[in-house]
N, C-alpha and C positions, 0 to 999 in steps of 0.2 A: 504494500500500500504506500509506503514511504517513497519508493522508487517512482511510482506513478505520479505522486504529488510533485516530485522534483521535475518531472517532464514539463509540466504546465507552469507558466509564469503568470500568476494572477495579478489583477489590478491592485489588490491589497499589498502584495509583495513589491510591486513597482513603487507604490506610495511609500512603503517602509524604506526601501532602498534610497528613494529620493530624499527622504528626511535624514537618513544617515549621511548621505552625500552633502547635504546642506550644513550639517554639523561639522563635517570635515573642512568646509570652506570658511568657517568663521574666523580662524586666525588669518587667513589670506585676505579676507575682507577688512579686517582690522588693520592689517599692514597697508592695504590700499588707501584707506581713509587717513591714516597717519601720514603717509607719503603725500597725499593730495593736500592735506591741511598744512604740512610743513612748508611747502613751496607756494601754495596759493595765497595763504594769508599775507605773507610779506609782499607778494606780487601786487595784490589788490591794495594793500595798505600804502605802498609807495605812490600809486596812482591817486588815491584819495588825499594823501598829504599834499601832493603837488597841486591837485585841483583846489583843495581848500586854501592852500597858500596863495594861489593865484586869484581865486574869486573872492575870498573873504579878507585876506590881508594885503592884497595888492602887490604880490610878489611879481618879479619880472617874468613876462611871458616866455622869453627865451630860456630862462633858467628852469621854469616849470617844464617846458617841452624837452629840454636837454635831460632833465631827471627822468622823465617818462621814456625817452629814447634809451637811456642807459638801462632802465628797468627792463624794457623789452629785449635789448641786446643781451643782457645777462641772464634774466630769468624767463624770458619769453618762450624759448624753445623747450627748456625742461618742463615748464608748466604745461605747454602744449602736449608733450608726450605723456606726461603724468595724467592729464585729463583723458587722453585717448585710452591709456591703460585702465583708468578708473571706469569709464563709461562703455568701452568696447565690449567688455564681457557681457553685460546685461543686454546691450543692443544686439550683439551677434546672437545671443541666446534667443531673443525675441524674434529675430529674422529667421533663424533656423526653425523655430516652432511654427512660425507663420508659413514657411515654405513646406514644412511637413504636413500641415493641415490642408494645403491646397492639393496635394497629391491624392 
């Protein structure tokens, strides 16, 4: 009886395996979030400080633009790749699920 049960992969077993897989992904998701926040918060903060300095305190426009350009030159590409790394997993999973349901 046990051998016959192993031949069929039920929906309940699929759901249980999916739940187990999600538990295994938890440390990976935590690392993703930590990496995203570590680079994104300073990246956005520099833009906000430059904009607030320009609009609220009358800082020189060229200085604000230079700071923003330096920010993009130094942190722009790492933040870009980190955001792709962060969002690509869920987006690709959604696209794959959508593609599978069409078939």
